[in-house]
One Martini backbone bead per residue (centre of mass of N, CA, C, O) as a GRO file, in nm:
protein
   79
    1MET     BB    1   1.276  -0.181   0.679
    2GLY     BB    2   1.302  -0.178   0.978
    3ASN     BB    3   1.280  -0.536   1.042
    4SER     BB    4   1.371  -0.596   0.765
    5THR     BB    5   1.465  -0.795   0.473
    6GLY     BB    6   1.651  -0.844   0.206
    7LEU     BB    7   1.651  -0.955  -0.145
    8ILE     BB    8   1.880  -1.113  -0.358
    9LEU     BB    9   1.884  -1.112  -0.714
   10PRO     BB   10   1.982  -1.231  -0.989
   11LYS     BB   11   1.977  -1.108  -1.301
   12PRO     BB   12   1.866  -1.366  -1.451
   13VAL     BB   13   1.609  -1.381  -1.277
   14LEU     BB   14   1.493  -1.105  -1.348
   15GLN     BB   15   1.480  -1.158  -1.653
   16GLU     BB   16   1.288  -1.404  -1.639
   17LEU     BB   17   1.060  -1.220  -1.500
   18GLY     BB   18   1.066  -0.920  -1.624
   19VAL     BB   19   1.252  -0.747  -1.429
   20GLU     BB   20   1.359  -0.485  -1.207
   21THR     BB   21   1.485  -0.275  -1.020
   22GLY     BB   22   1.200  -0.186  -0.807
   23THR     BB   23   1.002  -0.393  -0.832
   24MET     BB   24   0.707  -0.491  -0.740
   25MET     BB   25   0.621  -0.738  -0.483
   26ASP     BB   26   0.462  -1.037  -0.414
   27ILE     BB   27   0.469  -1.187  -0.083
   28VAL     BB   28   0.466  -1.538   0.001
   29VAL     BB   29   0.376  -1.813   0.203
   30ASP     BB   30   0.418  -2.163   0.080
   31ASN     BB   31   0.483  -2.428   0.238
   32GLY     BB   32   0.781  -2.297   0.319
   33ARG     BB   33   0.768  -2.088   0.081
   34VAL     BB   34   0.889  -1.834  -0.121
   35VAL     BB   35   0.670  -1.612  -0.308
   36ALA     BB   36   0.747  -1.414  -0.598
   37THR     BB   37   0.545  -1.154  -0.752
   38PRO     BB   38   0.497  -0.950  -0.990
   39ILE     BB   39   0.384  -0.613  -1.011
   40MET     BB   40   0.184  -0.508  -1.257
   41GLY     BB   41   0.141  -0.191  -1.306
   42ASP     BB   42  -0.060  -0.013  -1.113
   43ARG     BB   43  -0.020   0.016  -0.766
   44HIS     BB   44  -0.310   0.194  -0.742
   45GLN     BB   45  -0.496  -0.005  -0.829
   46GLY     BB   46  -0.820   0.026  -0.672
   47TRP     BB   47  -0.822   0.260  -0.461
   48ALA     BB   48  -1.078   0.418  -0.536
   49ASP     BB   49  -1.279   0.189  -0.484
   50ALA     BB   50  -1.199   0.143  -0.188
   51ALA     BB   51  -1.270   0.429  -0.089
   52ARG     BB   52  -1.571   0.412  -0.161
   53ARG     BB   53  -1.639   0.172   0.020
   54ILE     BB   54  -1.551   0.302   0.284
   55GLY     BB   55  -1.743   0.556   0.258
   56ARG     BB   56  -2.012   0.363   0.282
   57GLN     BB   57  -1.965   0.309   0.555
   58ASP     BB   58  -2.026   0.297   0.867
   59LEU     BB   59  -1.996   0.549   1.101
   60SER     BB   60  -1.871   0.673   1.359
   61GLU     BB   61  -1.898   0.932   1.566
   62ASP     BB   62  -1.599   1.018   1.541
   63ALA     BB   63  -1.577   1.019   1.230
   64ILE     BB   64  -1.791   1.234   1.185
   65ALA     BB   65  -1.654   1.459   1.349
   66TRP     BB   66  -1.387   1.473   1.173
   67GLN     BB   67  -1.521   1.569   0.904
   68GLY     BB   68  -1.587   1.867   1.043
   69PHE     BB   69  -1.293   1.940   1.055
   70PRO     BB   70  -1.097   2.219   1.012
   71ASN     BB   71  -0.794   2.175   0.787
   72GLU     BB   72  -0.690   2.412   0.603
   73ASP     BB   73  -0.624   2.573   0.871
   74ASP     BB   74  -0.475   2.734   1.185
   75ASP     BB   75  -0.602   3.013   1.281
   76GLY     BB   76  -0.802   2.894   1.529
   77LEU     BB   77  -0.557   2.781   1.674
   78THR     BB   78  -0.406   2.671   1.980
   79TRP     BB   79  -0.060   2.602   2.094
   0.00000   0.00000   0.00000
């Protein structure tokens, strides 16, 4: 995707990790080495808590203004 490059792993390596094609992986560089760790469980885990924390942060004047913008339909908008 974009300017990224894929990494192909042999099936025995995937089996040893207990993953299959399409498993989400956390990839980090550690001292010149690429370390890939399978992400097990719900990949959206923690998103709701993060959204609540963000919602409690002080909002800028622009952010507050956008919250009041009616976006249910565009009946009143002129294109």
